DRENDO-1510 file (C-alpha; in Angstrom, 1 decimal, always signed):
<recs>
REC; n; res; u; v; w
REC; 1; MET; -0.1; -0.1; -0.2 .
REC; 2; PHE; +1.2; +3.3; -1.0 .
REC; 3; TYR; +0.7; +6.5; +1.0 .
REC; 4; LYS; +0.6; +9.5; -0.9 .
REC; 5; LYS; +3.1; +12.1; +1.1 .
REC; 6; PRO; +1.8; +16.0; +0.7 .
REC; 7; LEU; +4.4; +18.0; -1.1 .
REC; 8; LEU; +5.5; +20.5; +1.0 .
REC; 9; ILE; +5.1; +24.2; -0.9 .
REC; 10; LYS; +7.2; +27.2; +0.6 .
REC; 11; ASN; +4.6; +30.3; +0.8 .
REC; 12; THR; +6.2; +33.1; -0.5 .
REC; 13; LYS; +5.0; +36.2; -0.4 .
REC; 14; ASN; +6.5; +39.3; -2.5 .
REC; 15; LEU; +6.8; +42.7; -1.5 .
REC; 16; LYS; +7.6; +46.1; -3.5 .
REC; 17; LEU; +8.7; +49.0; -0.9 .
REC; 18; LYS; +8.2; +52.2; -2.4 .
REC; 19; LEU; +10.1; +55.1; -1.2 .
REC; 20; SER; +8.8; +57.7; -3.4 .
REC; 21; ASN; +8.1; +60.4; -1.0 .
REC; 22; PHE; +10.3; +61.1; +2.4 .
REC; 23; SER; +8.7; +64.4; +3.1 .
REC; 24; GLY; +7.1; +62.3; +6.2 .
REC; 25; GLY; +10.8; +63.1; +7.8 .
REC; 26; VAL; +12.0; +61.9; +11.0 .
REC; 27; ASN; +10.2; +59.8; +13.9 .
REC; 28; THR; +12.5; +59.2; +16.9 .
REC; 29; GLU; +9.2; +58.6; +19.0 .
REC; 30; VAL; +7.6; +55.6; +17.7 .
REC; 31; ASP; +9.0; +52.1; +18.6 .
REC; 32; GLU; +10.9; +50.8; +15.5 .
REC; 33; ASN; +8.6; +47.9; +14.9 .
REC; 34; VAL; +5.4; +49.9; +14.3 .
REC; 35; LEU; +7.1; +52.8; +12.6 .
REC; 36; PRO; +6.0; +53.0; +8.9 .
REC; 37; PHE; +9.1; +52.4; +6.4 .
REC; 38; LYS; +8.4; +55.8; +4.9 .
REC; 39; PHE; +9.7; +57.6; +8.2 .
REC; 40; ALA; +13.4; +57.9; +9.0 .
REC; 41; LYS; +14.3; +56.7; +12.3 .
REC; 42; ASN; +17.6; +58.7; +11.8 .
REC; 43; SER; +18.2; +61.1; +9.2 .
REC; 44; TYR; +20.5; +64.3; +8.8 .
REC; 45; ASN; +22.1; +66.5; +6.2 .
REC; 46; TYR; +19.7; +66.0; +3.7 .
REC; 47; ASN; +16.9; +68.3; +2.7 .
REC; 48; PHE; +13.7; +66.1; +2.4 .
REC; 49; THR; +10.8; +69.0; +2.4 .
REC; 50; LYS; +10.1; +68.4; -1.4 .
REC; 51; GLY; +10.1; +64.7; -1.3 .
REC; 52; SER; +13.2; +63.6; -2.5 .
REC; 53; LEU; +16.7; +63.5; -0.7 .
REC; 54; GLU; +18.0; +66.6; -1.6 .
REC; 55; THR; +21.1; +68.8; -0.8 .
REC; 56; GLY; +21.0; +70.1; +3.1 .
REC; 57; ILE; +22.0; +72.8; +4.8 .
REC; 58; GLY; +25.9; +74.1; +4.9 .
REC; 59; PHE; +28.1; +76.9; +6.0 .
REC; 60; GLU; +31.0; +78.9; +4.0 .
REC; 61; SER; +33.1; +81.9; +4.6 .
REC; 62; LEU; +30.9; +84.9; +5.1 .
REC; 63; THR; +30.5; +87.7; +2.2 .
REC; 64; PHE; +28.9; +91.0; +2.1 .
REC; 65; LEU; +28.2; +93.2; -1.2 .
REC; 66; LYS; +30.5; +95.5; -2.4 .
REC; 67; ASN; +27.6; +97.9; -3.5 .
REC; 68; ASN; +23.7; +98.0; -4.0 .
REC; 69; ALA; +24.2; +98.2; -7.5 .
REC; 70; SER; +25.6; +94.7; -8.7 .
REC; 71; ASN; +25.8; +91.4; -7.3 .
REC; 72; LEU; +29.8; +91.6; -6.4 .
REC; 73; GLU; +30.5; +90.4; -3.0 .
REC; 74; ARG; +33.6; +90.6; -1.0 .
REC; 75; THR; +34.7; +87.7; +1.5 .
REC; 76; LEU; +35.1; +89.3; +4.9 .
REC; 77; GLN; +38.4; +88.8; +6.9 .
REC; 78; PHE; +39.7; +90.2; +10.2 .
REC; 79; ASP; +41.8; +93.4; +10.3 .
REC; 80; ASP; +44.3; +91.4; +13.0 .
REC; 81; GLU; +44.4; +88.1; +14.5 .
REC; 82; ILE; +41.7; +86.7; +16.8 .
REC; 83; THR; +41.5; +83.6; +18.6 .
REC; 84; GLU; +37.5; +83.2; +18.4 .
REC; 85; VAL; +34.5; +85.0; +17.5 .
REC; 86; ASN; +31.9; +84.9; +20.3 .
REC; 87; LYS; +28.7; +86.5; +19.3 .
REC; 88; VAL; +27.5; +89.0; +16.3 .
REC; 89; TRP; +25.1; +91.5; +16.0 .
REC; 90; LEU; +23.2; +93.9; +13.2 .
REC; 91; TYR; +23.9; +97.0; +14.1 .
REC; 92; PRO; +21.2; +99.5; +12.3 .
REC; 93; PHE; +23.3; +102.6; +11.9 .
REC; 94; TYR; +22.3; +105.7; +10.1 .
REC; 95; ASN; +25.2; +108.2; +9.3 .
REC; 96; ASN; +24.1; +111.6; +10.0 .
REC; 97; VAL; +27.3; +113.2; +8.4 .
REC; 98; ASN; +27.0; +111.1; +4.9 .
REC; 99; GLN; +23.3; +111.3; +5.4 .
REC; 100; LYS; +22.5; +107.9; +4.7 .
REC; 101; LYS; +22.3; +104.4; +6.4 .
REC; 102; GLU; +25.4; +102.3; +7.0 .
REC; 103; HIS; +24.4; +99.4; +8.9 .
REC; 104; LEU; +27.2; +97.3; +10.2 .
REC; 105; LEU; +28.0; +94.1; +11.7 .
REC; 106; LEU; +29.1; +94.0; +15.1 .
REC; 107; ALA; +31.2; +91.4; +16.6 .
REC; 108; SER; +32.4; +90.3; +19.8 .
REC; 109; CYS; +35.9; +88.4; +19.6 .
REC; 110; ASP; +38.3; +87.3; +22.3 .
REC; 111; ASP; +37.5; +90.4; +24.7 .
REC; 112; LYS; +37.0; +93.4; +22.1 .
REC; 113; MET; +34.5; +94.6; +20.0 .
REC; 114; TYR; +34.6; +94.5; +15.9 .
REC; 115; PHE; +32.7; +95.7; +13.4 .
REC; 116; CYS; +32.4; +96.3; +9.7 .
REC; 117; GLN; +30.2; +97.8; +7.0 .
REC; 118; ILE; +27.2; +95.4; +5.4 .
REC; 119; ILE; +27.9; +96.9; +2.2 .
REC; 120; SER; +31.2; +98.4; +1.3 .
REC; 121; ILE; +34.2; +97.8; -0.8 .
REC; 122; ASP; +36.6; +97.2; +2.3 .
REC; 123; PRO; +36.6; +93.4; +3.2 .
REC; 124; TYR; +38.0; +94.1; +6.6 .
REC; 125; ILE; +36.6; +93.5; +10.2 .
REC; 126; TYR; +38.3; +96.4; +12.2 .
REC; 127; PRO; +38.3; +96.6; +16.3 .
REC; 128; ILE; +36.7; +99.4; +17.6 .
REC; 129; LEU; +38.6; +102.7; +17.9 .
REC; 130; ASN; +38.8; +102.7; +21.8 .
REC; 131; ASN; +40.7; +99.6; +23.6 .
REC; 132; ILE; +37.6; +98.7; +25.7 .
REC; 133; THR; +37.8; +95.0; +26.8 .
REC; 134; PHE; +35.0; +92.8; +28.1 .
REC; 135; THR; +35.8; +90.0; +30.9 .
REC; 136; SER; +32.7; +87.9; +29.8 .
REC; 137; VAL; +30.9; +87.4; +26.4 .
REC; 138; PRO; +28.6; +90.6; +26.2 .
REC; 139; ASN; +25.2; +91.2; +24.8 .
REC; 140; ALA; +24.1; +94.2; +23.0 .
REC; 141; ILE; +20.8; +95.9; +21.5 .
REC; 142; TYR; +20.2; +99.0; +19.5 .
REC; 143; TYR; +18.7; +102.2; +20.9 .
REC; 144; ASN; +18.3; +105.8; +19.6 .
REC; 145; LEU; +19.7; +107.8; +22.0 .
REC; 146; ASP; +19.4; +111.6; +21.6 .
REC; 147; GLY; +18.7; +111.2; +17.9 .
REC; 148; GLU; +21.9; +108.8; +17.6 .
REC; 149; ASP; +21.7; +105.4; +16.5 .
REC; 150; VAL; +24.1; +103.6; +19.4 .
REC; 151; MET; +24.2; +99.9; +20.3 .
REC; 152; LEU; +24.1; +99.3; +24.3 .
REC; 153; VAL; +26.9; +96.5; +25.0 .
REC; 154; THR; +26.6; +94.9; +28.7 .
REC; 155; SER; +27.9; +91.9; +30.0 .
REC; 156; ALA; +27.5; +89.7; +33.3 .
REC; 157; THR; +30.7; +90.8; +34.5 .
REC; 158; ASP; +31.3; +94.2; +33.2 .
REC; 159; GLY; +29.2; +98.0; +32.8 .
REC; 160; MET; +27.7; +99.6; +30.0 .
REC; 161; LEU; +29.4; +100.4; +26.7 .
REC; 162; VAL; +27.4; +103.0; +24.7 .
REC; 163; TYR; +29.0; +102.0; +21.5 .
REC; 164; HIS; +28.8; +104.8; +18.4 .
REC; 165; ALA; +30.3; +104.3; +15.2 .
REC; 166; GLN; +31.8; +107.9; +14.8 .
REC; 167; GLU; +32.9; +108.5; +18.3 .
REC; 168; ILE; +35.3; +107.5; +21.0 .
REC; 169; ASN; +33.3; +105.2; +23.8 .
REC; 170; ASN; +33.8; +104.7; +26.9 .
REC; 171; LEU; +32.3; +102.0; +29.4 .
REC; 172; ASP; +30.1; +102.8; +32.3 .
REC; 173; SER; +31.7; +100.5; +35.0 .
REC; 174; ASN; +28.4; +101.9; +37.2 .
REC; 175; ALA; +25.8; +100.6; +35.5 .
REC; 176; PRO; +24.0; +97.3; +36.1 .
REC; 177; LYS; +26.0; +93.5; +35.4 .
REC; 178; ILE; +23.4; +92.2; +32.9 .
REC; 179; SER; +22.7; +88.8; +31.5 .
REC; 180; SER; +19.8; +89.8; +29.1 .
REC; 181; MET; +18.2; +92.7; +28.3 .
REC; 182; CYS; +15.4; +94.5; +25.8 .
REC; 183; ARG; +14.3; +97.8; +24.9 .
REC; 184; HIS; +10.5; +98.1; +25.5 .
REC; 185; TYR; +8.5; +101.9; +25.6 .
REC; 186; GLU; +12.5; +103.7; +25.7 .
REC; 187; ARG; +13.5; +102.1; +28.8 .
REC; 188; ILE; +16.1; +99.0; +29.0 .
REC; 189; PHE; +14.6; +96.1; +31.0 .
REC; 190; ALA; +17.2; +93.8; +32.0 .
REC; 191; ILE; +18.5; +90.6; +34.3 .
REC; 192; GLU; +21.0; +91.5; +36.5 .
REC; 193; ALA; +23.5; +88.7; +36.6 .
REC; 194; GLY; +24.5; +86.6; +39.6 .
REC; 195; LYS; +21.3; +85.1; +41.5 .
REC; 196; ARG; +19.2; +86.0; +38.5 .
REC; 197; THR; +16.2; +86.9; +40.7 .
REC; 198; LYS; +16.2; +90.8; +40.0 .
REC; 199; LEU; +14.8; +92.7; +37.0 .
REC; 200; VAL; +16.0; +95.8; +36.8 .
REC; 201; PHE; +14.8; +98.6; +34.4 .
REC; 202; SER; +16.6; +102.5; +33.1 .
REC; 203; ASP; +15.2; +105.6; +33.4 .
REC; 204; ASN; +12.7; +106.4; +30.6 .
REC; 205; LEU; +14.5; +107.7; +27.5 .
REC; 206; ASP; +18.0; +107.5; +29.3 .
REC; 207; PRO; +19.6; +103.9; +29.1 .
REC; 208; THR; +22.4; +105.2; +30.8 .
REC; 209; ASN; +20.6; +106.5; +34.0 .
REC; 210; TRP; +20.3; +103.6; +36.7 .
REC; 211; ASN; +20.0; +105.5; +39.3 .
REC; 212; VAL; +17.2; +103.9; +41.8 .
REC; 213; SER; +14.2; +106.4; +42.5 .
REC; 214; SER; +10.3; +106.3; +41.9 .
REC; 215; ASP; +10.8; +108.7; +39.0 .
REC; 216; GLU; +14.2; +107.4; +37.1 .
REC; 217; ALA; +15.2; +103.8; +37.5 .
REC; 218; GLY; +14.1; +100.8; +39.4 .
REC; 219; TYR; +13.9; +97.1; +39.7 .
REC; 220; ILE; +11.4; +94.0; +40.6 .
REC; 221; GLU; +12.5; +91.1; +42.8 .
REC; 222; LEU; +11.2; +88.0; +41.2 .
REC; 223; ALA; +12.5; +85.4; +43.6 .
REC; 224; ASP; +9.9; +82.1; +43.5 .
REC; 225; GLU; +9.6; +78.5; +42.7 .
REC; 226; ARG; +9.8; +79.2; +39.2 .
REC; 227; GLY; +13.5; +79.5; +39.3 .
REC; 228; GLY; +16.2; +82.1; +38.0 .
REC; 229; LEU; +15.2; +84.5; +35.1 .
REC; 230; GLU; +16.8; +83.4; +31.8 .
REC; 231; LYS; +15.5; +86.0; +29.4 .
REC; 232; VAL; +13.7; +89.4; +29.2 .
REC; 233; VAL; +12.0; +90.2; +25.7 .
REC; 234; SER; +9.8; +92.8; +24.1 .
REC; 235; PHE; +6.8; +91.7; +22.2 .
REC; 236; ASN; +3.1; +92.6; +21.7 .
REC; 237; ASP; +3.2; +95.9; +23.7 .
REC; 238; TYR; +4.5; +93.8; +26.6 .
REC; 239; VAL; +7.9; +92.5; +28.3 .
REC; 240; TYR; +7.8; +89.2; +28.9 .
REC; 241; ILE; +10.3; +87.4; +31.7 .
REC; 242; PHE; +11.1; +83.8; +30.7 .
REC; 243; LYS; +12.4; +82.0; +34.0 .
REC; 244; GLU; +13.8; +78.4; +34.6 .
REC; 245; TYR; +10.4; +77.2; +34.5 .
REC; 246; GLY; +8.0; +79.7; +33.8 .
REC; 247; ILE; +6.7; +83.4; +32.0 .
REC; 248; LEU; +5.8; +86.0; +33.1 .
REC; 249; ARG; +4.2; +89.1; +31.5 .
REC; 250; LEU; +5.1; +92.9; +32.6 .
REC; 251; SER; +2.8; +95.7; +31.8 .
REC; 252; ALA; +5.3; +98.5; +31.8 .
REC; 253; TYR; +3.4; +101.5; +30.3 .
REC; 254; GLY; +4.3; +105.1; +31.6 .
REC; 255; ASP; +5.6; +105.6; +35.4 .
REC; 256; GLN; +6.7; +102.8; +36.7 .
REC; 257; SER; +4.0; +102.8; +39.8 .
REC; 258; ASP; +1.6; +101.5; +37.0 .
REC; 259; PHE; +4.0; +98.4; +36.2 .
REC; 260; SER; +2.4; +95.0; +36.9 .
REC; 261; ILE; +3.2; +91.5; +36.3 .
REC; 262; THR; +1.2; +88.1; +35.2 .
REC; 263; ASN; +2.2; +84.6; +35.9 .
REC; 264; LEU; +1.4; +83.1; +32.4 .
REC; 265; TYR; +3.0; +79.8; +32.4 .
REC; 266; VAL; +4.8; +77.2; +34.6 .
REC; 267; THR; +6.6; +74.2; +33.3 .
REC; 268; SER; +8.8; +71.1; +34.9 .
REC; 269; GLY; +10.6; +71.2; +31.8 .
REC; 270; LYS; +14.1; +73.4; +32.2 .
REC; 271; ILE; +13.5; +76.6; +29.5 .
REC; 272; TYR; +16.7; +77.4; +27.8 .
REC; 273; GLY; +17.1; +81.2; +27.8 .
REC; 274; ASN; +19.3; +81.2; +24.8 .
REC; 275; SER; +16.5; +79.6; +22.6 .
REC; 276; VAL; +14.3; +82.2; +23.4 .
REC; 277; CYS; +13.3; +84.2; +20.2 .
REC; 278; VAL; +10.7; +86.5; +18.8 .
REC; 279; CYS; +9.7; +85.0; +15.5 .
REC; 280; GLY; +7.3; +87.2; +13.8 .
REC; 281; ASN; +3.8; +87.0; +15.8 .
REC; 282; ARG; +4.9; +84.2; +18.3 .
REC; 283; ILE; +7.9; +83.6; +20.4 .
REC; 284; MET; +9.6; +80.1; +19.9 .
REC; 285; PHE; +11.9; +78.5; +22.4 .
REC; 286; LEU; +13.7; +75.1; +23.5 .
REC; 287; SER; +12.6; +73.3; +26.9 .
REC; 288; LYS; +13.9; +70.3; +28.3 .
REC; 289; ASP; +11.1; +68.1; +26.8 .
REC; 290; GLY; +10.9; +70.0; +23.4 .
REC; 291; ILE; +10.4; +73.3; +21.2 .
REC; 292; TYR; +7.6; +75.4; +22.1 .
REC; 293; SER; +5.6; +78.1; +20.8 .
REC; 294; PHE; +4.5; +80.9; +22.8 .
REC; 295; ASP; +1.8; +84.0; +21.4 .
REC; 296; GLY; +1.8; +86.0; +24.5 .
REC; 297; PHE; -0.8; +84.5; +26.5 .
REC; 298; SER; -0.4; +80.6; +26.0 .
REC; 299; THR; +2.1; +77.9; +25.1 .
REC; 300; SER; +1.8; +75.2; +22.7 .
REC; 301; LYS; +4.7; +72.3; +22.2 .
REC; 302; LEU; +5.3; +71.3; +18.5 .
REC; 303; SER; +5.1; +68.2; +17.8 .
REC; 304; LEU; +8.2; +67.2; +15.9 .
REC; 305; ASN; +8.7; +63.5; +16.8 .
REC; 306; ILE; +12.6; +64.3; +17.3 .
REC; 307; GLU; +11.9; +64.8; +21.2 .
REC; 308; SER; +14.3; +62.0; +22.2 .
REC; 309; LEU; +17.2; +63.5; +20.6 .
REC; 310; PHE; +17.6; +66.0; +22.8 .
REC; 311; ARG; +15.6; +65.1; +25.9 .
REC; 312; ASP; +18.5; +64.3; +28.1 .
REC; 313; VAL; +20.8; +66.8; +26.7 .
REC; 314; ASP; +21.8; +69.8; +28.7 .
REC; 315; ASN; +21.5; +72.7; +26.3 .
REC; 316; GLU; +22.4; +75.6; +28.3 .
REC; 317; ASN; +24.6; +76.9; +25.4 .
REC; 318; CYS; +22.4; +76.7; +22.6 .
REC; 319; CYS; +21.9; +79.5; +20.2 .
REC; 320; SER; +18.9; +80.8; +18.2 .
REC; 321; ALA; +17.6; +83.3; +15.5 .
REC; 322; TYR; +14.6; +84.1; +13.3 .
REC; 323; PHE; +15.2; +84.2; +9.3 .
REC; 324; ASN; +13.3; +84.2; +6.3 .
REC; 325; GLY; +10.7; +82.7; +8.2 .
REC; 326; LYS; +12.1; +80.0; +10.0 .
REC; 327; TYR; +13.5; +79.4; +13.4 .
REC; 328; TYR; +17.0; +78.6; +13.6 .
REC; 329; LEU; +17.8; +76.4; +16.5 .
REC; 330; GLY; +21.9; +75.3; +17.5 .
REC; 331; LEU; +21.8; +73.0; +19.8 .
REC; 332; LYS; +23.5; +69.6; +21.4 .
REC; 333; VAL; +21.9; +66.4; +20.2 .
REC; 334; ASP; +22.4; +62.7; +21.1 .
REC; 335; PHE; +22.0; +61.0; +17.9 .
REC; 336; ASN; +22.8; +57.8; +19.9 .
REC; 337; ASP; +24.3; +55.7; +16.7 .
REC; 338; GLY; +28.0; +55.8; +17.3 .
REC; 339; GLU; +28.6; +57.7; +14.3 .
REC; 340; SER; +30.8; +61.0; +14.2 .
REC; 341; VAL; +30.2; +63.5; +11.8 .
REC; 342; GLY; +31.8; +67.1; +11.2 .
REC; 343; CYS; +32.7; +68.6; +14.7 .
REC; 344; GLU; +31.8; +65.6; +16.6 .
REC; 345; GLU; +35.1; +64.2; +15.2 .
REC; 346; TYR; +37.2; +67.3; +16.3 .
REC; 347; SER; +39.8; +66.5; +18.6 .
REC; 348; GLY; +38.8; +69.4; +21.2 .
REC; 349; GLY; +35.2; +68.3; +21.2 .
REC; 350; PHE; +32.3; +69.9; +20.6 .
REC; 351; VAL; +29.8; +72.0; +22.6 .
REC; 352; ASN; +26.9; +71.9; +20.2 .
REC; 353; ASN; +26.5; +69.5; +17.1 .
REC; 354; ALA; +23.6; +70.2; +15.3 .
REC; 355; LEU; +21.3; +73.1; +13.8 .
REC; 356; ILE; +17.2; +72.6; +13.9 .
REC; 357; GLU; +15.6; +74.7; +11.0 .
REC; 358; ILE; +11.6; +74.9; +11.5 .
REC; 359; ASP; +10.0; +76.2; +9.0 .
REC; 360; LEU; +6.9; +78.1; +10.9 .
REC; 361; LYS; +4.5; +78.2; +8.0 .
REC; 362; THR; +4.6; +74.9; +7.0 .
REC; 363; GLY; +6.2; +73.2; +10.2 .
REC; 364; ASP; +8.8; +71.4; +7.9 .
REC; 365; ILE; +12.2; +70.5; +9.5 .
REC; 366; ASN; +15.7; +70.2; +8.8 .
REC; 367; ILE; +18.5; +68.4; +10.8 .
REC; 368; THR; +21.9; +69.6; +10.1 .
REC; 369; ARG; +24.4; +67.6; +12.0 .
REC; 370; GLY; +28.2; +68.6; +12.7 .
REC; 371; VAL; +28.1; +72.1; +13.5 .
REC; 372; ASP; +28.9; +73.4; +16.5 .
REC; 373; LEU; +27.5; +77.1; +16.3 .
REC; 374; LYS; +28.1; +79.4; +19.2 .
REC; 375; SER; +26.0; +82.6; +17.7 .
REC; 376; ILE; +23.5; +82.8; +15.1 .
REC; 377; CYS; +22.4; +86.3; +13.6 .
REC; 378; ALA; +20.1; +87.3; +11.2 .
REC; 379; ILE; +21.1; +89.9; +8.7 .
REC; 380; GLU; +18.5; +91.6; +6.7 .
REC; 381; TYR; +19.6; +95.0; +5.2 .
REC; 382; GLU; +18.4; +96.5; +1.6 .
REC; 383; ARG; +20.0; +93.6; -0.8 .
REC; 384; VAL; +21.8; +91.8; +2.0 .
REC; 385; LYS; +20.0; +88.9; +3.5 .
REC; 386; LYS; +22.4; +86.2; +5.2 .
REC; 387; LEU; +22.3; +83.9; +8.6 .
REC; 388; VAL; +25.5; +84.9; +9.9 .
REC; 389; CYS; +27.2; +82.3; +12.1 .
REC; 390; ALA; +29.8; +82.1; +15.0 .
REC; 391; PHE; +31.5; +78.8; +15.7 .
REC; 392; ASN; +32.9; +76.9; +18.7 .
REC; 393; GLY; +35.6; +74.7; +18.0 .
REC; 394; GLU; +37.8; +74.0; +14.6 .
REC; 395; PHE; +36.4; +77.2; +13.3 .
REC; 396; LYS; +36.0; +79.4; +16.2 .
REC; 397; ASN; +38.2; +82.4; +14.8 .
REC; 398; ARG; +36.2; +82.5; +11.4 .
REC; 399; LEU; +32.7; +84.2; +10.7 .
REC; 400; GLY; +30.4; +82.1; +8.5 .
REC; 401; GLN; +27.1; +82.2; +6.6 .
REC; 402; LEU; +24.6; +79.7; +6.3 .
REC; 403; THR; +24.1; +78.3; +2.7 .
REC; 404; HIS; +22.4; +75.1; +0.8 .
REC; 405; ASN; +25.6; +73.4; -0.4 .
REC; 406; GLY; +26.0; +70.4; +1.8 .
REC; 407; LYS; +29.4; +71.5; +3.3 .
REC; 408; ILE; +31.1; +73.1; +6.1 .
REC; 409; PHE; +33.9; +75.7; +4.8 .
REC; 410; GLY; +34.6; +73.5; +1.7 .
REC; 411; LYS; +34.1; +70.0; +3.6 .
REC; 412; PRO; +31.1; +67.9; +2.8 .
REC; 413; LEU; +28.7; +66.8; +5.4 .
REC; 414; LYS; +28.0; +63.0; +5.9 .
REC; 415; LYS; +24.1; +62.6; +4.8 .
REC; 416; VAL; +22.2; +59.9; +6.2 .
REC; 417; TRP; +18.5; +58.7; +5.7 .
REC; 418; GLN; +18.1; +55.5; +7.8 .
REC; 419; SER; +14.7; +53.8; +8.1 .
REC; 420; SER; +13.4; +51.7; +11.2 .
REC; 421; PHE; +15.2; +48.2; +12.0 .
REC; 422; THR; +11.9; +46.5; +11.7 .
REC; 423; ASN; +10.3; +42.9; +10.7 .
REC; 424; LEU; +7.7; +44.9; +8.5 .
REC; 425; GLY; +4.8; +43.2; +10.1 .
REC; 426; PHE; +6.1; +39.6; +9.5 .
REC; 427; SER; +7.1; +38.3; +12.7 .
REC; 428; SER; +9.1; +35.0; +12.4 .
REC; 429; LYS; +9.6; +35.1; +8.7 .
REC; 430; THR; +12.4; +35.2; +6.8 .
REC; 431; LYS; +12.9; +38.5; +4.3 .
REC; 432; LYS; +15.1; +38.4; +1.5 .
REC; 433; ILE; +15.9; +41.5; +0.0 .
REC; 434; ARG; +16.2; +40.9; -4.0 .
REC; 435; SER; +16.9; +44.3; -5.2 .
REC; 436; VAL; +16.9; +48.2; -4.8 .
REC; 437; SER; +16.2; +50.8; -7.6 .
REC; 438; LEU; +16.9; +54.6; -7.5 .
REC; 439; ILE; +17.6; +57.6; -9.1 .
REC; 440; SER; +20.6; +59.2; -7.9 .
REC; 441; LYS; +22.1; +62.2; -9.5 .
REC; 442; GLN; +25.4; +62.3; -7.5 .
REC; 443; PRO; +27.5; +59.1; -5.9 .
REC; 444; CYS; +25.8; +57.7; -2.7 .
REC; 445; ALA; +25.6; +54.2; -0.8 .
REC; 446; VAL; +22.9; +51.9; +0.1 .
REC; 447; VAL; +23.5; +50.1; +3.3 .
REC; 448; LEU; +21.1; +47.2; +4.1 .
REC; 449; LYS; +21.0; +45.3; +7.5 .
REC; 450; THR; +19.6; +42.5; +8.7 .
REC; 451; ASP; +19.9; +40.4; +11.9 .
REC; 452; LYS; +22.1; +38.3; +10.2 .
REC; 453; GLY; +24.7; +40.9; +8.8 .
REC; 454; GLU; +25.3; +44.4; +7.0 .
REC; 455; ASN; +26.3; +44.7; +3.4 .
REC; 456; ARG; +27.2; +48.2; +1.7 .
REC; 457; TYR; +26.4; +48.7; -2.3 .
REC; 458; GLU; +28.2; +51.7; -3.9 .
REC; 459; ILE; +26.0; +53.6; -6.4 .
REC; 460; SER; +27.4; +56.0; -8.9 .
REC; 461; GLY; +25.8; +59.3; -9.9 .
REC; 462; SER; +23.0; +58.9; -13.1 .
REC; 463; LEU; +20.2; +60.8; -14.4 .
REC; 464; LYS; +18.5; +57.0; -14.9 .
REC; 465; THR; +17.0; +54.9; -12.5 .
REC; 466; GLN; +19.8; +52.2; -11.5 .
REC; 467; LYS; +19.0; +48.9; -10.2 .
REC; 468; ILE; +21.4; +46.6; -7.6 .
REC; 469; ILE; +20.9; +43.3; -7.2 .
REC; 470; THR; +21.0; +42.0; -3.5 .
REC; 471; HIS; +20.9; +38.9; -1.5 .
REC; 472; ASP; +20.5; +39.9; +2.0 .
REC; 473; GLU; +18.3; +38.2; +4.4 .
REC; 474; GLY; +17.2; +37.9; +7.8 .
REC; 475; GLU; +14.1; +38.5; +10.0 .
REC; 476; MET; +14.6; +42.0; +10.9 .
REC; 477; VAL; +15.8; +44.4; +7.9 .
REC; 478; GLN; +16.8; +48.0; +7.5 .
REC; 479; PHE; +17.4; +50.4; +4.8 .
REC; 480; LYS; +19.7; +53.2; +4.6 .
REC; 481; ILE; +21.1; +55.5; +2.2 .
REC; 482; GLU; +24.5; +57.7; +2.9 .
REC; 483; SER; +26.2; +60.3; +0.9 .
REC; 484; SER; +29.8; +61.4; +1.4 .
REC; 485; VAL; +29.5; +64.5; -1.3 .
REC; 486; GLY; +28.2; +68.1; -1.0 .
REC; 487; ASP; +25.3; +68.0; -3.6 .
REC; 488; ALA; +22.3; +65.3; -3.3 .
REC; 489; TYR; +19.4; +64.5; -5.4 .
REC; 490; ILE; +17.7; +61.0; -4.5 .
REC; 491; ALA; +14.5; +59.7; -5.4 .
REC; 492; ASN; +12.2; +57.2; -6.7 .
REC; 493; VAL; +13.4; +54.0; -4.3 .
REC; 494; GLU; +12.1; +51.0; -4.5 .
REC; 495; ILE; +13.0; +47.8; -2.7 .
REC; 496; ALA; +11.9; +44.4; -3.7 .
REC; 497; ILE; +11.3; +42.0; -0.8 .
REC; 498; SER; +10.5; +38.0; -0.4 .
REC; 499; VAL; +8.7; +37.3; +2.6 .
REC; 500; SER; +8.7; +33.3; +3.2 .
REC; 501; ASN; +7.9; +30.8; +6.5 .
</recs>
């Protein structure tokens, strides 16, 4: 008697994973096994807002126009040797002698102040005429004093410099030691350095008068459970005081007897003062648990899905600016991938290692990795529109500008788009990656990882679709695209996978 033995047929399912739109961005908050394949678990230095992977943000030497009538530019350089640039500001200056605007760039370098004209044929950045030095990094704001455009420069350990570009200036050591300040209805409101529990304000119409009296200058003690004062800004007819764990609003019209304080917001996540930035109709800031938008009355946390990158990181030394409708935040991020990119390779270490760009209209974000930013300043004057940057580390003695060439001072920044490490919803089943096709105009590499190993496939640049045959298999799979050149354009990615028992 014969018994018919059933034929064992291997059940195979063929999948085609199409990555035709990368604009979903990065999501570090969702567990890898449930994160859709179109979202990156990690990505940096690519711009994916248009759906393809394109050239990301870069940085190059600072250039300004030679004149307003042409596009000729000159590359800025310091008149003497400096060790480091600490901070940069725009000085909106009107030359009363020449009867024209001559806006300046003002920079704190080492312990001195430097300046240059925004539009000029002169390529040099000069030290200010008198030999005034600062013992800590200063702050500066614009003020029109007695009809003259000046910059008020203060620091946490020095007095106040009233800087005028055409005069010899002196440092007033009797002025308060200030960590943050703003101009509001012709008074200066400032945080006194030290314990940072006192808000001081100058006399009306005279920021050089700090004599405390009922009709001159004064102060308000703000010591409470919300911690020290971090930042003070003027916004929508009020002075807003950002503390470590809260926000206060000061109504400061007319006489100081009419001043009043309102408590608006309390948080358990520390607010970083250097991240606070007025951005049009809102104020943006970084807290320990995320990035927030504040409209003057209420706060809302942005759903960026990347909060884990900086949730447990100290960002006391972050920096921020508002430029071209976007909030820029230089900060320290923990990518937690064992890689070293850009400034992370610097032997002297780094303070910050990333820049987050947030388009406040669309919500799109870009993450730049490998840049150690110290100060960023938006310059918008006539035809000059730049985001000027100062750096820590390797480039600390240079001024740069944000660009979109995917490089930092000529060196390409490594670019990565990486999927989650996932079983694609088929647990205990073997996946065999059969092929990958894509369009890549520049050279790149496809890295395929499974629980059995990892293989790297180099792709040459081409305007046509390229296909590589692969034989990687395992239960868990991951797809990564890397680029080591400046420019990038990658689109129409399709991965053929077989799933079997």
